Structure formats: structure tokens, C-alpha cells
N, C-alpha and C positions, 0 to 999 in steps of 0.2 A: 132605617129602623129608628123609631122614636123612642125615648125613654118612657118607662111605664109611668102612667099618670098623665103623660103629655100626649098620648096617642089619640089621634083623631082622623076620621076620613077627610076632614076639611082641610088638612094641613100636610102638603107633600113633604116627604123627607129629602132635604138637600144635602145635608151633611152627615158624616159618620158621628153618631152621638155616642159611641163607645170607644173613644180614642185610647192610645196607650197610656200608661200611668202618667201622673203629673210630672212636670219638669223638676229639676233639682231644687228650684226655688220654691216649689209648692204650688198648689192649685190656685190660680187666679180667677176671680169672679167679677163679672160686670153684671149690673142690674139695671134694666131700663124698660120703660114702657114700649109696646109695639108702635113704632112710627111709621107713617106712610112714606117710603123712600126717603129715610132719614138723612140728616146732614152728615158731612164727612166727619165732623167732630164726634158725633155719636157712633158711627160706624168704626172709626179708629179705636175708640175705647173698647168696643166688643172684639175687635180684631186682636187687641192686646191681651185679651182674656182667654182662659181655657174653657170657661162655661159662661154662657149668657142666660141669665134668669130673666124671662119675659115677664115683666110686672103687669099682669093682666087683671088683677083683682083689686085695683085701686080705682077711685073716681075718674071717669072720663072728663077730660078738660077740652071743652068745644073749641077754644081759641088757641089750643096748643097743636102739636104736630101729629096727633094720633089718627086724623083723617085728611090731612093736607100737607102738601109739600111745596116749597118755594123753588121755582126753577128759574135759572138764568137763560141766556140765549147763546147758541153757538155762533150765530151771525153777528157780525160787528154792527152795533147800533141797534140790535134787537131788544125788545123789551122783556124784562123779567115779569113773571106772572105766577099766580097761585094755581095749583092744582088741588081741587077740593073734591072729595067724595061725600055727597050729602049723606048725613047720618042721623038716624032717629035714636033718641034716648028714652027707652020705655018708662024709666023711673025718674024722668026729668034730671035735675042736676046731680041726683044721688046715684044715677046709672054708673055701674062699674064698666071698665073698659071692655071686659069679655062680653058684656050684654049689649053694647051699642050695636045698631042694625043699619046696614046700607039701605037707603031709601029706594032708589031705582037702580037695580043691579045692571040691567042692559044699558041704560044711559051712562052710568058711571063706568062700565067697561069700555064703552066707546070713547068717552071723554079722556080716561087715563091714557089709552093708546094714541088718540088724536092730539092731545096736548104734548105729550112727549115727542111725537113725530114732528109737530110743528117747530118745536123749540130746537131739536137736535138732529133732524134728518140729514143736515149737511155735515155732521161729524163722520170721520172715518170709522169711528167706533160705534155708530148708530146700529148697524146690522148685528153686531155682537150683542148689544143690549136687547135689541127687538126680539131676537131668537129666545132669549132667556125670559123675556117678558111674557111670553105666551102662556107659561105656567101660571103666572099670577092672573092674567087676564081670565084664564079658564076657571079660576076660583069664583069668579062673580056669578058663574052658572051653578055652582055647587053650594054656595053658602051666602048668607046675608050678614055674617058677623064681620064687622070692620076690623076687629082685632086680628082675625085668622089672615085676612087679606094684608093688613099692614105688616105683620110678622113675615108673611111670605115675601113682601117686597124688600124687607130687610135682608132676609136669607139671600134673596137674588144678588144683592150687592155684596154680601159677605162671601158668597160662593164665587162671584166675578173676581174678587180680590184675594182668593185663595185660602180662606179660613177653613180650619179643620177641627173646629171646636164642637162643644156639646150644648144643646139648647134644651132648657127646662122652663116650664110655666110655673109662675109663683102660685097659681090657683091649685096646683098639684102638690104643694108643699105646706106644711104647718108652719105658721109664723104668728108672733104675738102682735099686739097693737102698738101704735106709736111708730113714728118714721124710722128712728135709729134702731129700735128693737126689732122691728120688721126685718131691716137689712141684715143685721146681725144673725137673726134666726134663719133667713134664707141662705146666707153664707154657710152657716153650720149644716144646713139640710143637704147641701150639695158637697160638703167636705172641703170648702175653700179654706186656704191659709191666707190669702190676701183678698181685698176688696178695692176695686178701682173706683175712686170717688171723683166724679167730674166737678167742673166749676160750680154748677148749679147746686149739687149736693153739698158741697163744702160750706154753703151758707147756713145749713141746718144740722148736718150730721154731727153727733157728739162723739167724741174720741174715746172716752172712758169705756163704754160698753164693748167696743171693738177690743180694747186693751184686755179687759177682763175675760173676754172669750178667746183670747189668744189669736186674734186675727189682725193682720197687718192692714192698716188703713193707709192706702196709697193714693195721693192726689194724681189726678190726671188732666192734662191740658194739651192743646196742640199749637204749633207755631202760626204765624200769620202772614207768612210769605209763601211764594212759589205756589205749588198745588193746594197749599193751606189757605190761600187768601181768601176764599169764600167758604171756608170750612164751617163757619157758624151762621152763614147767611143763606146758603143755597143747599138743596139736596146734594148728596154726594154723587148722584147722576151727573151733576154739572161738571164737577171736577173730572170725572172719568171721561165725559164727552169732549171736554176741552183738551185735557192732557194726555188722555189715553189710559186704558186699564193698567198697563204695565208700569209706566212712570208713578201712577198713583200707588200701586202696590209696593213698589221699591221705597217710596217716601214713607208710607205707613210702616213697612218692616224696619226701615231705619229708625223711625220714631219708637217702635216697640222695643227695639235693641237698646236705644238710648235710655229709655225708661228702666229696662232691666239692669243696665249698667249703673244707674243711679241707686237702684235698690241694693245690688250687690255691694256697691262701694260704701253703703251706709251700714253695712252689717259688720260686726266685729270691730 
């Protein structure tokens, strides 16, 4: 079941969006654009949150990750490559993420499956991913909205790594203008007590509006070794294919607990 305002026949429900009440530390929110098979650094931030607000009503960035993913290779000496879904912007550069359209759905469907298979079919985890991938591939036959497909590809990874959080789209919520004001309003709209701010957001987010709203602004970053070595370079698919879903899940959970310990230790 999807939250009201987020329901759409184009987006299959993967998670329970009505989990039990917030943890003792309060409700934690992550806000991020829908990315195609996002990097582990992005996935880990959502996994550390109770609510993911899918930021789908801001401008589409053609050279960002909203319609493309960088993949490594499972084979030694294999080359990295970009997986890109050709996307049409009806309003040019002013097109919002939710309005971007897939150009050739049938070709894109074949390309997504084919490129992933070429890069990772030798991985012991490939069949596990391939089975889950079918739901995402089927969307190409039902919708031409890039945001819906990208969101579903993120849900695939979150589900694979055991997330049980709630998903809400920003287009279903009321929020003011301005980068920081929008984030604060979206946090308030979902009842969040804390906002996870990644390294990118840290460059522009203002602290005072969060303080005034009584929302804890929590920086979020990931390590650079072990399963995290390619966390900012390749899609999270790469880490799962190379290390396995369970080791990645354990590493992400350890990171989440470490973040929680830092927050608890800073209170009082």
C-alpha cells in the first residue's frame, strides 16, 4: 500500500509504508531525487532513515544520475560503463523530474537488462538481482515516466538490503521555495524529527531554519574502504554483485548503528 498522495498505478509497492511508530530517537528523514540504480552512498542514506521523500518536483539534471548509472565489472580487468536511459525533456531545461519521459521504452528495457547482465552475470548474486529486476523492467511497458522507473530501481535495492521504511513523493506535499526552506517544509510534512544531510547538501543547506523548526540536521557520510570503496563511484548494484547482498547489508546496518550512537552520545 502506498501513502495517500503517492499512489499511482505506475509504481509497484515494495515496502510497507505504514510501519510502527518512530524509534525512540524520533523519525529520521532522507530527501533525495529518484536515481537510476543509485550509488551505495545514496542508498545507505535512505537505509539510515525511516522515511524517504522522493524529490520529484525539482528540475531534471541531464548529466546527473536521474536517468543513468555507472557500473563496474565483476570480471577482473572488465571495463566500467555507463547505463543510460535516453530521456526527453518536454519543457527543455525547465522540465521537472516527474515530467521527464523515456524516449524508447522497448529499447531501454532491453538495454537495462542487457548491460547489467553483461557486467555482472558472473557474480554469484546475479540471479538474485535478476529476479527482482523483472518488476522494474515491466514498468517500461506501463509508463514512460523516467522518475517512476528510477524510483522503482531504488526500491529494488532498498528491498534487497532489507529496508522497511516509508516512501512519499515531494510532489504530494506542500513545501515553500528555496532549497533549505523546501527541505524543512518536507521534513515537517512527514513529521520528521531529524534530517539526514549528505555531503552534497552540506554545501548549501542553512542550519538556522532547521533549528527554528526544531528539526535535528544530521550530517551523513560513508567510509571509503571495504564494501564502501566504490560507494560514490558506482551504482550500489556493483557493491552487491562484488561482495554479496548480506555483507553489504551488514556493513550498512553497522554504519546506521554507528550514526545512531553518535547522535545519542551528543544528546544531554
